[in-house]
Structure formats: C-alpha cells, structure tokens
HTML snippet that shows the backbone in 3Dmol.js (N, CA, C, O; Angstrom):
<script src="https://3Dmol.org/build/3Dmol-min.js"></script>
<div id="view" style="width:600px;height:400px;position:relative"></div>
<script>
const pdb = `
ATOM      1  N   MET A   1     -13.345  16.466  29.666  1.00  0.00           N
ATOM      2  CA  MET A   1     -12.648  16.895  28.543  1.00  0.00           C
ATOM      3  C   MET A   1     -13.661  17.668  27.387  1.00  0.00           C
ATOM      4  O   MET A   1     -14.658  17.162  26.869  1.00  0.00           O
ATOM      5  N   SER A   2     -13.193  18.834  27.175  1.00  0.00           N
ATOM      6  CA  SER A   2     -13.981  19.761  26.389  1.00  0.00           C
ATOM      7  C   SER A   2     -14.106  19.250  24.908  1.00  0.00           C
ATOM      8  O   SER A   2     -13.298  18.503  24.356  1.00  0.00           O
ATOM      9  N   ARG A   3     -15.221  19.759  24.366  1.00  0.00           N
ATOM     10  CA  ARG A   3     -15.532  19.225  23.182  1.00  0.00           C
ATOM     11  C   ARG A   3     -14.507  19.557  22.042  1.00  0.00           C
ATOM     12  O   ARG A   3     -14.449  18.804  21.069  1.00  0.00           O
ATOM     13  N   ASN A   4     -13.734  20.606  22.124  1.00  0.00           N
ATOM     14  CA  ASN A   4     -12.749  20.988  21.041  1.00  0.00           C
ATOM     15  C   ASN A   4     -11.610  20.029  21.284  1.00  0.00           C
ATOM     16  O   ASN A   4     -10.987  19.815  20.244  1.00  0.00           O
ATOM     17  N   LYS A   5     -11.136  19.372  22.360  1.00  0.00           N
ATOM     18  CA  LYS A   5     -10.245  18.559  22.789  1.00  0.00           C
ATOM     19  C   LYS A   5     -10.599  17.175  22.037  1.00  0.00           C
ATOM     20  O   LYS A   5      -9.756  16.562  21.382  1.00  0.00           O
ATOM     21  N   ARG A   6     -11.894  16.760  22.193  1.00  0.00           N
ATOM     22  CA  ARG A   6     -12.254  15.531  21.531  1.00  0.00           C
ATOM     23  C   ARG A   6     -12.373  15.601  20.078  1.00  0.00           C
ATOM     24  O   ARG A   6     -12.244  14.595  19.380  1.00  0.00           O
ATOM     25  N   ILE A   7     -12.639  16.873  19.559  1.00  0.00           N
ATOM     26  CA  ILE A   7     -12.714  16.873  18.126  1.00  0.00           C
ATOM     27  C   ILE A   7     -11.183  16.756  17.547  1.00  0.00           C
ATOM     28  O   ILE A   7     -10.958  16.001  16.601  1.00  0.00           O
ATOM     29  N   VAL A   8     -10.206  17.484  18.113  1.00  0.00           N
ATOM     30  CA  VAL A   8      -8.858  17.394  17.878  1.00  0.00           C
ATOM     31  C   VAL A   8      -8.235  15.971  17.851  1.00  0.00           C
ATOM     32  O   VAL A   8      -7.593  15.502  16.912  1.00  0.00           O
ATOM     33  N   LEU A   9      -8.485  15.438  18.868  1.00  0.00           N
ATOM     34  CA  LEU A   9      -8.094  13.925  19.277  1.00  0.00           C
ATOM     35  C   LEU A   9      -8.769  13.093  18.119  1.00  0.00           C
ATOM     36  O   LEU A   9      -8.067  12.266  17.538  1.00  0.00           O
ATOM     37  N   GLY A  10     -10.067  13.257  17.752  1.00  0.00           N
ATOM     38  CA  GLY A  10     -10.538  12.415  16.606  1.00  0.00           C
ATOM     39  C   GLY A  10      -9.940  12.558  15.428  1.00  0.00           C
ATOM     40  O   GLY A  10      -9.596  11.578  14.767  1.00  0.00           O
ATOM     41  N   VAL A  11      -9.733  13.902  15.006  1.00  0.00           N
ATOM     42  CA  VAL A  11      -8.981  14.149  13.706  1.00  0.00           C
ATOM     43  C   VAL A  11      -7.755  13.572  13.695  1.00  0.00           C
ATOM     44  O   VAL A  11      -7.512  12.849  12.729  1.00  0.00           O
ATOM     45  N   ILE A  12      -6.702  13.746  14.742  1.00  0.00           N
ATOM     46  CA  ILE A  12      -5.521  13.073  14.852  1.00  0.00           C
ATOM     47  C   ILE A  12      -5.669  11.524  14.733  1.00  0.00           C
ATOM     48  O   ILE A  12      -4.904  10.874  14.021  1.00  0.00           O
ATOM     49  N   GLY A  13      -6.708  10.937  15.473  1.00  0.00           N
ATOM     50  CA  GLY A  13      -6.897   9.461  15.249  1.00  0.00           C
ATOM     51  C   GLY A  13      -7.074   9.048  13.842  1.00  0.00           C
ATOM     52  O   GLY A  13      -6.393   8.165  13.319  1.00  0.00           O
ATOM     53  N   VAL A  14      -8.041   9.732  13.222  1.00  0.00           N
ATOM     54  CA  VAL A  14      -8.246   9.582  11.854  1.00  0.00           C
ATOM     55  C   VAL A  14      -7.118   9.732  10.908  1.00  0.00           C
ATOM     56  O   VAL A  14      -7.012   8.996   9.926  1.00  0.00           O
ATOM     57  N   ILE A  15      -6.270  10.674  11.186  1.00  0.00           N
ATOM     58  CA  ILE A  15      -5.103  10.734  10.273  1.00  0.00           C
ATOM     59  C   ILE A  15      -4.037   9.603  10.639  1.00  0.00           C
ATOM     60  O   ILE A  15      -3.393   9.117   9.711  1.00  0.00           O
ATOM     61  N   ILE A  16      -3.827   9.178  11.889  1.00  0.00           N
ATOM     62  CA  ILE A  16      -2.955   8.152  12.105  1.00  0.00           C
ATOM     63  C   ILE A  16      -3.579   6.666  11.594  1.00  0.00           C
ATOM     64  O   ILE A  16      -2.861   5.776  11.139  1.00  0.00           O
ATOM     65  N   PHE A  17      -4.863   6.570  11.731  1.00  0.00           N
ATOM     66  CA  PHE A  17      -5.397   5.325  11.210  1.00  0.00           C
ATOM     67  C   PHE A  17      -5.282   5.393   9.570  1.00  0.00           C
ATOM     68  O   PHE A  17      -5.076   4.320   9.003  1.00  0.00           O
ATOM     69  N   LEU A  18      -5.395   6.527   8.808  1.00  0.00           N
ATOM     70  CA  LEU A  18      -5.293   6.385   7.456  1.00  0.00           C
ATOM     71  C   LEU A  18      -3.722   6.290   7.116  1.00  0.00           C
ATOM     72  O   LEU A  18      -3.424   5.645   6.110  1.00  0.00           O
ATOM     73  N   THR A  19      -2.881   6.774   7.737  1.00  0.00           N
ATOM     74  CA  THR A  19      -1.568   6.569   7.544  1.00  0.00           C
ATOM     75  C   THR A  19      -1.097   5.246   7.713  1.00  0.00           C
ATOM     76  O   THR A  19      -0.331   4.777   6.871  1.00  0.00           O
ATOM     77  N   LEU A  20      -1.502   4.503   8.817  1.00  0.00           N
ATOM     78  CA  LEU A  20      -1.175   3.105   8.991  1.00  0.00           C
ATOM     79  C   LEU A  20      -1.961   2.255   7.968  1.00  0.00           C
ATOM     80  O   LEU A  20      -1.379   1.300   7.454  1.00  0.00           O
ATOM     81  N   TRP A  21      -3.265   2.536   7.628  1.00  0.00           N
ATOM     82  CA  TRP A  21      -3.934   1.735   6.771  1.00  0.00           C
ATOM     83  C   TRP A  21      -3.189   1.770   5.321  1.00  0.00           C
ATOM     84  O   TRP A  21      -3.074   0.710   4.706  1.00  0.00           O
ATOM     85  N   SER A  22      -2.709   2.923   4.802  1.00  0.00           N
ATOM     86  CA  SER A  22      -2.043   3.040   3.530  1.00  0.00           C
ATOM     87  C   SER A  22      -0.709   2.428   3.497  1.00  0.00           C
ATOM     88  O   SER A  22      -0.149   2.327   2.405  1.00  0.00           O
ATOM     89  N   GLY A  23      -0.112   1.993   4.601  1.00  0.00           N
ATOM     90  CA  GLY A  23       0.967   1.178   4.613  1.00  0.00           C
ATOM     91  C   GLY A  23       1.034  -0.301   4.321  1.00  0.00           C
ATOM     92  O   GLY A  23       2.036  -1.002   4.462  1.00  0.00           O
ATOM     93  N   PHE A  24      -0.172  -0.700   3.891  1.00  0.00           N
ATOM     94  CA  PHE A  24      -0.156  -2.226   3.440  1.00  0.00           C
ATOM     95  C   PHE A  24      -0.610  -2.164   2.200  1.00  0.00           C
ATOM     96  O   PHE A  24      -1.206  -1.183   1.756  1.00  0.00           O
ATOM     97  N   VAL A  25      -0.351  -3.257   1.523  1.00  0.00           N
ATOM     98  CA  VAL A  25      -0.978  -3.473   0.039  1.00  0.00           C
ATOM     99  C   VAL A  25      -1.155  -5.006  -0.052  1.00  0.00           C
ATOM    100  O   VAL A  25      -0.336  -5.776   0.450  1.00  0.00           O
ATOM    101  N   ILE A  26      -2.150  -5.375  -0.647  1.00  0.00           N
ATOM    102  CA  ILE A  26      -2.457  -6.884  -1.065  1.00  0.00           C
ATOM    103  C   ILE A  26      -2.140  -7.182  -2.585  1.00  0.00           C
ATOM    104  O   ILE A  26      -2.755  -6.619  -3.491  1.00  0.00           O
ATOM    105  N   VAL A  27      -1.229  -8.022  -2.777  1.00  0.00           N
ATOM    106  CA  VAL A  27      -0.904  -8.363  -4.261  1.00  0.00           C
ATOM    107  C   VAL A  27      -1.638  -9.786  -4.347  1.00  0.00           C
ATOM    108  O   VAL A  27      -1.471 -10.743  -3.591  1.00  0.00           O
ATOM    109  N   PRO A  28      -2.531  -9.685  -5.502  1.00  0.00           N
ATOM    110  CA  PRO A  28      -3.477 -11.022  -5.739  1.00  0.00           C
ATOM    111  C   PRO A  28      -2.573 -12.176  -5.940  1.00  0.00           C
ATOM    112  O   PRO A  28      -1.375 -11.950  -6.114  1.00  0.00           O
ATOM    113  N   ALA A  29      -3.027 -13.407  -5.935  1.00  0.00           N
ATOM    114  CA  ALA A  29      -2.318 -14.602  -6.408  1.00  0.00           C
ATOM    115  C   ALA A  29      -2.188 -14.632  -7.902  1.00  0.00           C
ATOM    116  O   ALA A  29      -3.162 -14.354  -8.601  1.00  0.00           O
ATOM    117  N   GLY A  30      -0.965 -14.974  -8.454  1.00  0.00           N
ATOM    118  CA  GLY A  30      -0.749 -14.951  -9.908  1.00  0.00           C
ATOM    119  C   GLY A  30      -0.239 -13.595 -10.250  1.00  0.00           C
ATOM    120  O   GLY A  30      -0.063 -13.383 -11.450  1.00  0.00           O
ATOM    121  N   TYR A  31       0.036 -12.619  -9.391  1.00  0.00           N
ATOM    122  CA  TYR A  31       0.587 -11.309  -9.600  1.00  0.00           C
ATOM    123  C   TYR A  31       1.901 -11.053  -8.894  1.00  0.00           C
ATOM    124  O   TYR A  31       2.130 -11.789  -7.934  1.00  0.00           O
ATOM    125  N   ARG A  32       2.728 -10.213  -9.177  1.00  0.00           N
ATOM    126  CA  ARG A  32       3.859  -9.715  -8.530  1.00  0.00           C
ATOM    127  C   ARG A  32       3.510  -8.160  -8.379  1.00  0.00           C
ATOM    128  O   ARG A  32       2.961  -7.496  -9.258  1.00  0.00           O
ATOM    129  N   GLY A  33       3.898  -7.702  -7.180  1.00  0.00           N
ATOM    130  CA  GLY A  33       4.036  -6.005  -7.273  1.00  0.00           C
ATOM    131  C   GLY A  33       5.134  -5.452  -7.642  1.00  0.00           C
ATOM    132  O   GLY A  33       6.178  -5.843  -7.120  1.00  0.00           O
ATOM    133  N   THR A  34       5.156  -4.579  -8.471  1.00  0.00           N
ATOM    134  CA  THR A  34       6.319  -3.690  -8.996  1.00  0.00           C
ATOM    135  C   THR A  34       6.123  -2.487  -8.106  1.00  0.00           C
ATOM    136  O   THR A  34       5.109  -1.789  -8.069  1.00  0.00           O
ATOM    137  N   VAL A  35       7.357  -2.312  -7.304  1.00  0.00           N
ATOM    138  CA  VAL A  35       7.459  -1.045  -6.370  1.00  0.00           C
ATOM    139  C   VAL A  35       7.784   0.146  -7.044  1.00  0.00           C
ATOM    140  O   VAL A  35       8.833   0.074  -7.684  1.00  0.00           O
ATOM    141  N   LEU A  36       7.189   1.222  -7.087  1.00  0.00           N
ATOM    142  CA  LEU A  36       7.603   2.424  -7.414  1.00  0.00           C
ATOM    143  C   LEU A  36       7.905   3.443  -6.255  1.00  0.00           C
ATOM    144  O   LEU A  36       7.035   3.646  -5.408  1.00  0.00           O
ATOM    145  N   TRP A  37       9.087   4.073  -6.198  1.00  0.00           N
ATOM    146  CA  TRP A  37       9.271   4.998  -5.170  1.00  0.00           C
ATOM    147  C   TRP A  37       9.262   6.416  -5.669  1.00  0.00           C
ATOM    148  O   TRP A  37      10.193   6.785  -6.384  1.00  0.00           O
ATOM    149  N   PHE A  38       8.177   7.338  -5.318  1.00  0.00           N
ATOM    150  CA  PHE A  38       7.928   8.491  -5.974  1.00  0.00           C
ATOM    151  C   PHE A  38       7.907   8.445  -7.465  1.00  0.00           C
ATOM    152  O   PHE A  38       8.350   9.403  -8.099  1.00  0.00           O
ATOM    153  N   GLY A  39       7.416   7.380  -8.075  1.00  0.00           N
ATOM    154  CA  GLY A  39       7.182   7.267  -9.462  1.00  0.00           C
ATOM    155  C   GLY A  39       8.403   6.599 -10.151  1.00  0.00           C
ATOM    156  O   GLY A  39       8.369   6.330 -11.351  1.00  0.00           O
ATOM    157  N   ASN A  40       9.532   6.323  -9.334  1.00  0.00           N
ATOM    158  CA  ASN A  40      10.850   5.509 -10.169  1.00  0.00           C
ATOM    159  C   ASN A  40      10.765   4.137  -9.767  1.00  0.00           C
ATOM    160  O   ASN A  40      10.501   3.791  -8.616  1.00  0.00           O
ATOM    161  N   VAL A  41      10.989   3.361 -10.715  1.00  0.00           N
ATOM    162  CA  VAL A  41      10.866   1.919 -10.392  1.00  0.00           C
ATOM    163  C   VAL A  41      11.952   1.594  -9.619  1.00  0.00           C
ATOM    164  O   VAL A  41      13.037   2.140  -9.819  1.00  0.00           O
ATOM    165  N   GLU A  42      11.759   0.595  -8.574  1.00  0.00           N
ATOM    166  CA  GLU A  42      12.742   0.060  -7.717  1.00  0.00           C
ATOM    167  C   GLU A  42      13.206  -1.274  -8.033  1.00  0.00           C
ATOM    168  O   GLU A  42      12.564  -1.915  -8.865  1.00  0.00           O
ATOM    169  N   ASP A  43      14.232  -1.786  -7.488  1.00  0.00           N
ATOM    170  CA  ASP A  43      14.726  -3.079  -7.900  1.00  0.00           C
ATOM    171  C   ASP A  43      13.908  -4.156  -7.141  1.00  0.00           C
ATOM    172  O   ASP A  43      14.099  -5.336  -7.433  1.00  0.00           O
ATOM    173  N   ARG A  44      12.998  -3.818  -6.174  1.00  0.00           N
ATOM    174  CA  ARG A  44      12.233  -4.694  -5.411  1.00  0.00           C
ATOM    175  C   ARG A  44      11.073  -5.048  -5.912  1.00  0.00           C
ATOM    176  O   ARG A  44      10.303  -4.196  -6.354  1.00  0.00           O
ATOM    177  N   ILE A  45      10.750  -6.493  -5.915  1.00  0.00           N
ATOM    178  CA  ILE A  45       9.373  -7.140  -6.321  1.00  0.00           C
ATOM    179  C   ILE A  45       8.721  -7.583  -4.989  1.00  0.00           C
ATOM    180  O   ILE A  45       9.331  -8.020  -4.013  1.00  0.00           O
ATOM    181  N   MET A  46       7.433  -7.409  -5.097  1.00  0.00           N
ATOM    182  CA  MET A  46       6.782  -7.767  -3.842  1.00  0.00           C
ATOM    183  C   MET A  46       5.916  -9.158  -4.332  1.00  0.00           C
ATOM    184  O   MET A  46       5.284  -9.203  -5.387  1.00  0.00           O
ATOM    185  N   PRO A  47       6.009 -10.215  -3.413  1.00  0.00           N
ATOM    186  CA  PRO A  47       5.261 -11.415  -3.714  1.00  0.00           C
ATOM    187  C   PRO A  47       3.790 -11.199  -3.504  1.00  0.00           C
ATOM    188  O   PRO A  47       3.279 -10.186  -3.026  1.00  0.00           O
ATOM    189  N   SER A  48       3.134 -12.352  -3.949  1.00  0.00           N
ATOM    190  CA  SER A  48       1.630 -12.330  -3.630  1.00  0.00           C
ATOM    191  C   SER A  48       1.358 -12.475  -2.093  1.00  0.00           C
ATOM    192  O   SER A  48       2.020 -13.193  -1.343  1.00  0.00           O
ATOM    193  N   GLY A  49       0.303 -11.702  -1.731  1.00  0.00           N
ATOM    194  CA  GLY A  49      -0.141 -11.774  -0.338  1.00  0.00           C
ATOM    195  C   GLY A  49      -0.047 -10.225   0.143  1.00  0.00           C
ATOM    196  O   GLY A  49      -0.026  -9.238  -0.593  1.00  0.00           O
ATOM    197  N   LEU A  50       0.002 -10.257   1.520  1.00  0.00           N
ATOM    198  CA  LEU A  50      -0.105  -9.018   2.254  1.00  0.00           C
ATOM    199  C   LEU A  50       1.486  -8.458   2.478  1.00  0.00           C
ATOM    200  O   LEU A  50       2.325  -9.108   3.101  1.00  0.00           O
ATOM    201  N   ASN A  51       1.742  -7.164   1.870  1.00  0.00           N
ATOM    202  CA  ASN A  51       3.038  -6.644   2.021  1.00  0.00           C
ATOM    203  C   ASN A  51       2.994  -5.263   2.666  1.00  0.00           C
ATOM    204  O   ASN A  51       1.988  -4.557   2.607  1.00  0.00           O
ATOM    205  N   PHE A  52       4.089  -4.908   3.270  1.00  0.00           N
ATOM    206  CA  PHE A  52       4.103  -3.503   3.814  1.00  0.00           C
ATOM    207  C   PHE A  52       4.800  -2.551   2.773  1.00  0.00           C
ATOM    208  O   PHE A  52       5.834  -2.924   2.220  1.00  0.00           O
ATOM    209  N   LYS A  53       4.285  -1.421   2.525  1.00  0.00           N
ATOM    210  CA  LYS A  53       5.006  -0.422   1.917  1.00  0.00           C
ATOM    211  C   LYS A  53       5.089   1.007   2.622  1.00  0.00           C
ATOM    212  O   LYS A  53       4.243   1.362   3.443  1.00  0.00           O
ATOM    213  N   VAL A  54       6.017   1.690   2.295  1.00  0.00           N
ATOM    214  CA  VAL A  54       6.081   3.085   3.021  1.00  0.00           C
ATOM    215  C   VAL A  54       5.028   3.931   2.473  1.00  0.00           C
ATOM    216  O   VAL A  54       4.926   4.196   1.275  1.00  0.00           O
ATOM    217  N   PRO A  55       4.241   4.348   3.397  1.00  0.00           N
ATOM    218  CA  PRO A  55       2.910   5.197   3.245  1.00  0.00           C
ATOM    219  C   PRO A  55       3.533   6.442   2.460  1.00  0.00           C
ATOM    220  O   PRO A  55       4.610   6.980   2.719  1.00  0.00           O
ATOM    221  N   PHE A  56       2.612   6.799   1.419  1.00  0.00           N
ATOM    222  CA  PHE A  56       2.673   7.989   0.667  1.00  0.00           C
ATOM    223  C   PHE A  56       3.944   8.155  -0.165  1.00  0.00           C
ATOM    224  O   PHE A  56       3.956   9.132  -0.914  1.00  0.00           O
ATOM    225  N   ALA A  57       5.074   7.313  -0.154  1.00  0.00           N
ATOM    226  CA  ALA A  57       6.262   7.252  -0.902  1.00  0.00           C
ATOM    227  C   ALA A  57       6.251   6.249  -1.958  1.00  0.00           C
ATOM    228  O   ALA A  57       6.587   6.484  -3.118  1.00  0.00           O
ATOM    229  N   GLU A  58       5.827   5.048  -1.487  1.00  0.00           N
ATOM    230  CA  GLU A  58       5.799   3.877  -2.472  1.00  0.00           C
ATOM    231  C   GLU A  58       4.500   3.762  -3.131  1.00  0.00           C
ATOM    232  O   GLU A  58       3.508   4.218  -2.561  1.00  0.00           O
ATOM    233  N   THR A  59       4.401   3.170  -4.334  1.00  0.00           N
ATOM    234  CA  THR A  59       3.257   2.856  -4.958  1.00  0.00           C
ATOM    235  C   THR A  59       3.472   1.318  -5.708  1.00  0.00           C
ATOM    236  O   THR A  59       4.515   1.069  -6.312  1.00  0.00           O
ATOM    237  N   VAL A  60       2.524   0.472  -5.609  1.00  0.00           N
ATOM    238  CA  VAL A  60       2.757  -0.730  -6.057  1.00  0.00           C
ATOM    239  C   VAL A  60       1.632  -1.074  -7.264  1.00  0.00           C
ATOM    240  O   VAL A  60       0.417  -0.901  -7.170  1.00  0.00           O
ATOM    241  N   ILE A  61       2.313  -1.567  -8.338  1.00  0.00           N
ATOM    242  CA  ILE A  61       1.563  -1.813  -9.455  1.00  0.00           C
ATOM    243  C   ILE A  61       1.564  -3.467  -9.499  1.00  0.00           C
ATOM    244  O   ILE A  61       2.631  -4.078  -9.434  1.00  0.00           O
ATOM    245  N   SER A  62       0.323  -4.131  -9.612  1.00  0.00           N
ATOM    246  CA  SER A  62       0.299  -5.557  -9.706  1.00  0.00           C
ATOM    247  C   SER A  62       0.329  -5.789 -11.135  1.00  0.00           C
ATOM    248  O   SER A  62      -0.411  -5.194 -11.919  1.00  0.00           O
ATOM    249  N   MET A  63       1.288  -6.758 -11.511  1.00  0.00           N
ATOM    250  CA  MET A  63       1.550  -7.331 -12.895  1.00  0.00           C
ATOM    251  C   MET A  63       1.413  -8.682 -12.870  1.00  0.00           C
ATOM    252  O   MET A  63       2.035  -9.368 -12.059  1.00  0.00           O
ATOM    253  N   SER A  64       0.530  -9.220 -13.816  1.00  0.00           N
ATOM    254  CA  SER A  64       0.436 -10.715 -14.044  1.00  0.00           C
ATOM    255  C   SER A  64       1.613 -11.563 -14.362  1.00  0.00           C
ATOM    256  O   SER A  64       2.398 -11.205 -15.240  1.00  0.00           O
ATOM    257  N   VAL A  65       1.779 -12.643 -13.714  1.00  0.00           N
ATOM    258  CA  VAL A  65       2.920 -13.476 -14.115  1.00  0.00           C
ATOM    259  C   VAL A  65       2.296 -14.891 -14.352  1.00  0.00           C
ATOM    260  O   VAL A  65       2.957 -15.912 -14.161  1.00  0.00           O
ATOM    261  N   GLN A  66       1.074 -14.909 -14.751  1.00  0.00           N
ATOM    262  CA  GLN A  66       0.254 -16.172 -15.032  1.00  0.00           C
ATOM    263  C   GLN A  66       0.637 -16.683 -16.311  1.00  0.00           C
ATOM    264  O   GLN A  66       0.902 -15.847 -17.175  1.00  0.00           O
ATOM    265  N   VAL A  67       0.723 -17.995 -16.621  1.00  0.00           N
ATOM    266  CA  VAL A  67       1.264 -18.529 -17.750  1.00  0.00           C
ATOM    267  C   VAL A  67       0.122 -18.510 -18.637  1.00  0.00           C
ATOM    268  O   VAL A  67      -0.923 -19.046 -18.269  1.00  0.00           O
ATOM    269  N   GLN A  68       0.221 -17.870 -19.924  1.00  0.00           N
ATOM    270  CA  GLN A  68      -0.649 -17.704 -20.894  1.00  0.00           C
ATOM    271  C   GLN A  68      -0.525 -18.802 -22.004  1.00  0.00           C
ATOM    272  O   GLN A  68       0.567 -19.196 -22.413  1.00  0.00           O
ATOM    273  N   PRO A  69      -1.622 -19.225 -22.419  1.00  0.00           N
ATOM    274  CA  PRO A  69      -1.529 -20.437 -23.448  1.00  0.00           C
ATOM    275  C   PRO A  69      -1.198 -19.530 -24.859  1.00  0.00           C
ATOM    276  O   PRO A  69      -1.631 -18.408 -25.122  1.00  0.00           O
ATOM    277  N   HIS A  70      -0.403 -20.275 -25.576  1.00  0.00           N
ATOM    278  CA  HIS A  70       0.162 -19.882 -26.874  1.00  0.00           C
ATOM    279  C   HIS A  70      -0.331 -20.825 -28.039  1.00  0.00           C
ATOM    280  O   HIS A  70       0.388 -21.787 -28.309  1.00  0.00           O
ATOM    281  N   PRO A  71      -1.396 -20.650 -28.690  1.00  0.00           N
ATOM    282  CA  PRO A  71      -1.817 -21.555 -29.728  1.00  0.00           C
ATOM    283  C   PRO A  71      -0.877 -21.775 -30.838  1.00  0.00           C
ATOM    284  O   PRO A  71      -1.175 -22.537 -31.757  1.00  0.00           O
TER     285      PRO A  71
END
`;
const viewer = $3Dmol.createViewer("view");
viewer.addModel(pdb, "pdb");
viewer.setStyle({}, {cartoon: {color: "spectrum"}});
viewer.zoomTo();
viewer.render();
</script>
C-alpha cells in the first residue's frame, strides 16, 4: 500500500472516529439533559447517564434537578 493511501485512510478513520465519538453524551447524576436540535429546544429530556445524540445536529445542556434547601 502506498504512503498516500495510508494517509487518506488515516484521515478517513479519524473523521469516522470523531463522528462516532460526538454521538454520545454523559449527563451527570442529579442533572437532566435538555436537547437542542440546531439550537431549538426539543420536547425530549435525557436522563442521567450515557445517552445517544445525533452528531452535529443535537446539543445537550445539563440542568440541575437537585433539591435545594430553602431556609
């Protein structure tokens, strides 16, 4: 295999890896993930833990749902 083919395959491999990596989001305990589709709020809420999202289209914002003391 020529050097140019290895470079092209390496670049394609990195692009595929980054696309798959960006398809997952971790929402911490005590938080819920609010899903944005290209900046617009969706009706879907993500629970705590590992969740799948559409790469490059969805953004997840973590919001606290922990009980706060009220003196």
